[in-house]
VEXDREN-2710 file (C-alpha; in Angstrom, 1 decimal):
% VEXDREN-2710
k/r/px/py/pz
1/UNK/-133.1/117.7/106.4
2/UNK/-135.2/117.3/103.3
3/UNK/-132.8/116.8/100.4
4/UNK/-134.7/117.2/97.2
5/UNK/-134.3/120.4/95.2
6/UNK/-131.8/122.0/97.5
7/UNK/-128.5/123.8/96.9
8/UNK/-125.2/122.8/98.3
9/UNK/-121.7/124.1/97.9
10/UNK/-118.5/121.9/98.0
11/UNK/-115.3/123.8/98.3
12/UNK/-112.5/121.5/97.0
13/UNK/-115.0/119.5/95.0
14/UNK/-113.1/118.8/91.8
15/UNK/-111.1/115.8/93.1
16/UNK/-110.6/113.5/96.1
17/UNK/-113.1/113.2/98.9
18/UNK/-114.9/116.5/97.8
19/UNK/-115.4/115.0/94.3
20/UNK/-117.1/112.0/95.9
21/UNK/-119.3/114.3/97.9
22/UNK/-120.4/116.1/94.8
23/UNK/-121.6/112.9/93.3
24/UNK/-123.6/111.9/96.4
25/UNK/-125.2/115.3/96.7
26/UNK/-126.3/115.2/93.1
27/UNK/-127.7/111.7/93.5
28/UNK/-129.6/113.0/96.5
29/UNK/-131.2/115.7/94.4
30/UNK/-129.1/118.7/95.2
31/UNK/-127.9/121.4/92.8
32/UNK/-124.2/121.8/93.6
33/UNK/-121.9/124.7/93.4
34/UNK/-118.3/123.6/93.1
35/UNK/-115.3/125.7/94.1
36/UNK/-111.8/124.7/93.2
37/UNK/-108.7/126.1/91.6
38/UNK/-108.3/123.7/88.6
39/UNK/-110.4/125.1/85.6
40/UNK/-109.8/121.9/83.5
41/UNK/-111.4/119.7/86.1
42/UNK/-114.2/122.2/86.8
43/UNK/-115.0/122.1/83.0
44/UNK/-115.1/118.3/83.2
45/UNK/-117.7/118.4/86.0
46/UNK/-119.8/120.9/84.0
47/UNK/-119.7/118.5/81.0
48/UNK/-120.6/115.6/83.2
49/UNK/-123.5/117.1/85.2
50/UNK/-124.7/120.0/83.1
51/UNK/-127.2/122.3/84.8
52/UNK/-127.0/120.4/88.0
53/UNK/-123.7/122.1/88.9
54/UNK/-122.3/125.6/88.8
55/UNK/-118.5/125.9/89.1
56/UNK/-116.3/128.8/90.2
57/UNK/-112.5/128.8/90.0
58/UNK/-110.9/130.4/93.0
59/UNK/-108.3/129.8/95.7
60/UNK/-110.1/129.1/99.0
61/UNK/-107.4/131.0/101.0
62/UNK/-108.8/134.2/99.4
63/UNK/-111.7/135.3/101.5
64/UNK/-113.1/137.8/99.1
65/UNK/-113.0/135.3/96.2
66/UNK/-114.8/132.7/98.3
67/UNK/-117.4/135.2/99.3
68/UNK/-118.0/136.2/95.6
69/UNK/-118.2/132.6/94.5
70/UNK/-120.8/131.8/97.2
71/UNK/-122.9/134.8/96.3
72/UNK/-122.8/133.9/92.6
73/UNK/-123.8/130.3/93.3
74/UNK/-126.7/131.2/95.5
75/UNK/-127.9/133.8/92.9
76/UNK/-127.8/131.1/90.2
77/UNK/-128.9/127.9/92.0
78/UNK/-131.0/129.2/94.9
79/UNK/-130.5/129.5/98.7
80/UNK/-127.5/127.5/100.0
81/UNK/-128.6/124.9/102.6
82/UNK/-125.3/122.8/102.8
83/UNK/-121.7/124.0/102.6
84/UNK/-118.9/121.4/102.6
85/UNK/-115.3/122.5/103.1
86/UNK/-113.1/119.8/101.6
87/UNK/-110.1/121.7/100.1
88/UNK/-106.6/120.8/101.4
89/UNK/-102.9/120.9/100.5
90/UNK/-100.1/119.0/102.0
91/UNK/-96.3/118.5/101.7
92/UNK/-94.4/115.3/102.7
93/UNK/-91.3/116.9/104.1
94/UNK/-89.2/117.2/107.1
95/UNK/-90.1/120.5/108.9
96/UNK/-86.5/121.7/108.9
97/UNK/-86.4/121.4/105.0
98/UNK/-89.7/123.1/104.5
99/UNK/-89.6/126.9/103.6
100/UNK/-91.8/129.1/105.7
101/UNK/-93.8/130.1/102.6
102/UNK/-94.6/126.5/101.9
103/UNK/-95.8/125.9/105.5
104/UNK/-97.9/129.1/105.3
105/UNK/-99.4/128.1/101.9
106/UNK/-100.6/124.7/103.3
107/UNK/-102.1/126.3/106.4
108/UNK/-103.8/129.0/104.3
109/UNK/-105.5/126.6/102.0
110/UNK/-106.3/123.8/104.6
111/UNK/-107.2/125.9/107.6
112/UNK/-108.1/129.4/106.3
113/UNK/-110.0/127.8/103.5
114/UNK/-112.3/126.3/106.1
115/UNK/-112.5/129.6/107.9
116/UNK/-113.4/131.5/104.7
117/UNK/-115.9/128.8/103.5
118/UNK/-117.6/128.8/107.0
119/UNK/-117.8/132.6/107.1
120/UNK/-119.5/132.7/103.7
121/UNK/-121.8/129.9/104.5
122/UNK/-123.0/131.6/107.7
123/UNK/-123.7/134.8/105.9
124/UNK/-125.7/133.0/103.2
125/UNK/-127.6/130.9/105.7
126/UNK/-128.4/133.5/108.4
127/UNK/-131.4/135.1/106.5
128/UNK/-133.2/131.7/106.6
129/UNK/-131.7/130.7/109.9
130/UNK/-131.1/127.2/108.5
131/UNK/-128.3/125.1/107.1
132/UNK/-125.5/122.5/107.5
133/UNK/-121.9/123.3/107.4
134/UNK/-119.6/120.2/107.2
135/UNK/-115.9/120.6/107.7
136/UNK/-113.6/117.8/106.5
137/UNK/-111.1/116.9/109.2
138/UNK/-108.7/114.1/109.7
139/UNK/-107.6/111.5/112.3
140/UNK/-104.3/113.5/112.1
141/UNK/-106.1/116.4/113.8
142/UNK/-106.0/114.3/117.0
143/UNK/-102.7/112.5/116.5
144/UNK/-100.1/114.2/114.3
145/UNK/-97.5/112.3/112.2
146/UNK/-94.0/113.3/111.2
147/UNK/-93.3/114.8/107.8
148/UNK/-96.8/116.4/107.5
149/UNK/-96.3/119.1/110.1
150/UNK/-98.1/121.9/108.2
151/UNK/-101.1/119.7/107.3
152/UNK/-101.4/118.4/110.9
153/UNK/-101.2/122.0/112.2
154/UNK/-104.0/123.0/109.8
155/UNK/-106.3/120.1/110.7
156/UNK/-105.8/120.7/114.5
157/UNK/-106.8/124.3/113.7
158/UNK/-109.9/123.1/112.0
159/UNK/-111.0/121.2/115.1
160/UNK/-110.6/124.3/117.3
161/UNK/-112.2/126.7/114.9
162/UNK/-115.2/124.5/114.3
163/UNK/-115.8/124.2/118.1
164/UNK/-115.6/127.9/118.6
165/UNK/-118.1/128.7/115.8
166/UNK/-120.4/125.9/116.8
167/UNK/-120.7/127.4/120.4
168/UNK/-121.3/130.9/119.0
169/UNK/-124.1/129.6/116.8
170/UNK/-125.6/127.7/119.8
171/UNK/-125.5/130.8/121.9
172/UNK/-127.3/132.8/119.2
173/UNK/-130.0/130.2/118.8
174/UNK/-129.1/129.7/115.2
175/UNK/-130.4/126.6/113.3
176/UNK/-127.1/126.3/111.4
177/UNK/-125.0/123.3/112.5
178/UNK/-121.3/122.8/112.1
179/UNK/-120.2/119.2/111.8
180/UNK/-116.7/117.7/111.6
181/UNK/-116.0/114.5/109.6
182/UNK/-112.7/113.1/110.6
183/UNK/-111.2/111.0/107.8
184/UNK/-108.8/108.1/107.8
185/UNK/-106.2/107.5/105.0
186/UNK/-108.1/107.8/101.7
187/UNK/-107.2/106.7/98.1
188/UNK/-107.3/110.2/96.6
189/UNK/-105.0/112.0/94.1
190/UNK/-103.2/113.9/96.8
191/UNK/-100.5/111.3/96.8
192/UNK/-100.0/111.8/93.1
193/UNK/-99.6/115.5/93.2
194/UNK/-98.6/116.7/96.7
195/UNK/-95.1/118.1/97.2
196/UNK/-92.7/115.4/98.3
197/UNK/-89.2/115.3/99.8
198/UNK/-89.4/111.6/101.0
199/UNK/-87.1/109.1/99.3
200/UNK/-90.1/107.3/97.7
201/UNK/-93.5/108.3/96.3
202/UNK/-95.9/108.9/99.2
203/UNK/-98.7/106.6/99.9
204/UNK/-101.7/106.5/102.3
205/UNK/-100.9/104.8/105.6
206/UNK/-102.8/101.6/106.1
207/UNK/-105.6/100.9/106.5
208/UNK/-106.8/102.8/103.3
209/UNK/-110.4/103.5/102.3
210/UNK/-112.0/104.7/99.1
211/UNK/-113.3/108.3/99.1
212/UNK/-116.9/107.1/98.8
213/UNK/-116.7/106.3/102.5
214/UNK/-115.9/110.0/103.2
215/UNK/-118.9/111.0/101.1
216/UNK/-121.2/108.7/103.0
217/UNK/-120.0/110.3/106.3
218/UNK/-120.6/113.7/104.9
219/UNK/-124.1/112.8/103.8
220/UNK/-124.8/111.5/107.2
221/UNK/-123.7/114.8/108.7
222/UNK/-126.0/116.6/106.2
223/UNK/-128.9/114.5/107.3
224/UNK/-128.3/114.6/111.1
225/UNK/-126.1/117.7/111.8
226/UNK/-124.3/116.1/114.7
227/UNK/-121.1/117.7/115.9
228/UNK/-118.5/115.0/114.9
229/UNK/-118.2/111.8/112.9
230/UNK/-115.2/109.4/113.1
231/UNK/-114.6/107.5/109.9
232/UNK/-112.9/104.1/110.0
233/UNK/-111.6/102.1/113.0
234/UNK/-108.2/103.7/112.5
235/UNK/-109.5/107.1/113.4
236/UNK/-111.2/105.7/116.5
237/UNK/-107.8/104.1/117.5
238/UNK/-106.0/107.4/116.9
239/UNK/-108.4/109.5/118.9
240/UNK/-108.5/107.2/121.9
241/UNK/-104.9/105.9/121.9
242/UNK/-103.6/109.5/121.8
243/UNK/-105.7/110.3/124.9
244/UNK/-104.1/107.4/126.9
245/UNK/-100.7/106.8/125.3
246/UNK/-99.4/110.1/123.7
247/UNK/-95.8/109.6/124.7
248/UNK/-95.7/106.0/123.3
249/UNK/-97.2/107.2/120.0
250/UNK/-94.5/109.9/119.8
251/UNK/-91.9/107.3/119.9
252/UNK/-93.8/104.8/117.8
253/UNK/-94.2/107.3/115.1
254/UNK/-90.6/108.5/115.3
255/UNK/-89.7/105.0/114.6
256/UNK/-92.3/104.0/112.0
257/UNK/-94.1/107.2/110.9
258/UNK/-92.0/107.9/107.8
259/UNK/-92.1/104.3/106.6
260/UNK/-95.8/104.2/106.9
261/UNK/-96.1/107.1/104.4
262/UNK/-93.6/105.7/101.8
263/UNK/-94.6/103.4/98.9
264/UNK/-92.1/101.2/97.1
265/UNK/-92.2/103.4/93.9
266/UNK/-89.3/105.6/93.0
267/UNK/-90.2/109.3/93.0
268/UNK/-89.2/111.4/89.9
269/UNK/-87.3/114.4/91.1
270/UNK/-89.0/116.8/88.8
271/UNK/-92.6/115.9/88.9
272/UNK/-95.2/118.7/89.2
273/UNK/-97.0/119.3/92.5
274/UNK/-100.2/121.3/93.3
275/UNK/-98.8/123.6/96.0
276/UNK/-98.8/126.8/94.0
277/UNK/-101.0/125.8/91.0
278/UNK/-103.2/122.9/90.0
279/UNK/-101.5/120.0/88.3
280/UNK/-102.7/119.5/84.8
281/UNK/-103.6/116.2/83.2
282/UNK/-105.3/114.6/86.1
283/UNK/-109.1/114.1/85.7
284/UNK/-111.8/115.2/88.1
285/UNK/-111.8/112.0/89.9
286/UNK/-112.2/111.0/93.6
287/UNK/-109.6/108.2/93.3
288/UNK/-105.8/108.1/93.4
289/UNK/-103.4/105.4/92.3
290/UNK/-103.7/103.2/95.4
291/UNK/-107.0/101.5/94.7
292/UNK/-105.5/98.0/95.2
293/UNK/-104.9/98.9/98.9
294/UNK/-108.2/100.5/99.6
295/UNK/-111.4/99.1/101.1
296/UNK/-114.8/100.4/99.9
297/UNK/-116.5/100.0/103.3
298/UNK/-115.9/101.1/106.9
299/UNK/-117.5/102.3/110.0
300/UNK/-118.9/105.9/110.4
301/UNK/-119.3/106.6/114.2
302/UNK/-120.9/109.4/116.0
303/UNK/-117.9/110.8/118.0
304/UNK/-119.9/111.8/121.0
305/UNK/-121.5/108.4/121.3
306/UNK/-118.1/106.7/121.0
307/UNK/-116.8/108.9/123.8
308/UNK/-119.7/108.0/126.0
309/UNK/-119.2/104.3/125.4
310/UNK/-115.5/104.5/126.3
311/UNK/-115.8/106.9/129.3
312/UNK/-119.3/106.3/130.5
313/UNK/-120.8/103.0/129.6
314/UNK/-117.6/100.9/130.2
315/UNK/-116.9/102.3/133.7
316/UNK/-120.6/101.9/134.5
317/UNK/-120.4/98.3/133.4
318/UNK/-117.3/97.7/135.4
319/UNK/-119.0/99.1/138.5
320/UNK/-122.0/96.9/137.9
321/UNK/-119.8/93.9/137.5
322/UNK/-117.9/94.7/140.7
323/UNK/-121.3/94.8/142.6
324/UNK/-122.3/91.5/141.2
325/UNK/-119.0/89.8/142.1
326/UNK/-119.1/91.5/145.5
END
């Protein structure tokens, strides 16, 4: 797609991976509408980028609010060609200790936020029959981990929802694409403000990447519009290992899954979290507090091509080798 002078929307664009995506889109010549709850961070973005952005404060789990925000952004900035769904919530907690309202809140923001953003994007794009929808997923949508049951539930749902909508758009002959970008552990602020019942402050499980890698994968999806991108070798390992060794991973994560998500830092018992309201005092930044663990580079792989290599090319090569040896 041509990128100069276009309009994009990033839901969840005030921090973390979404914030990194905003920077990349602006660098590529887009006007960007940014949807998020935290008004302080949205004001920071307006001060930084001026007329290049338009912000709207709303909860992505509210379908009517997302639809209003999308309509207002399009009226002000022009036809929306790109919509990125990046908003998420999580809680580091044993499922048995998590109230039902907490589980529902995470699923509402992380899954229904994608649903509401996608619905609004399709309605805005259908008149011109053109556009890119990019849904931010996770390696945990293929291989869930303990103590993030609600988040993993939501991300599995994002996979299923995106596949269903993609097939509908193909059937209708629409030139609107739906891409999934499956992320590895990222150094984002979520570990500084997510609700936590672990004995230590949560951390991203190794290997850790900077959110700029997520933004690079999203920009590739905007350019190409392919169905799925796997980001980082750890996501590739999760996807294919879970296909072959799911029971082994169940036991491995039972043994090590909690420790992989704990830092060495003590966790204050009364710190604020962002489950119900945004946490004040944290800037509109892509980065969290684990930059010393994070790598700036990493692979971004077309998921379908990776599957073909594993399940197509390798067996063919083995067959050919067998013929040669025979």
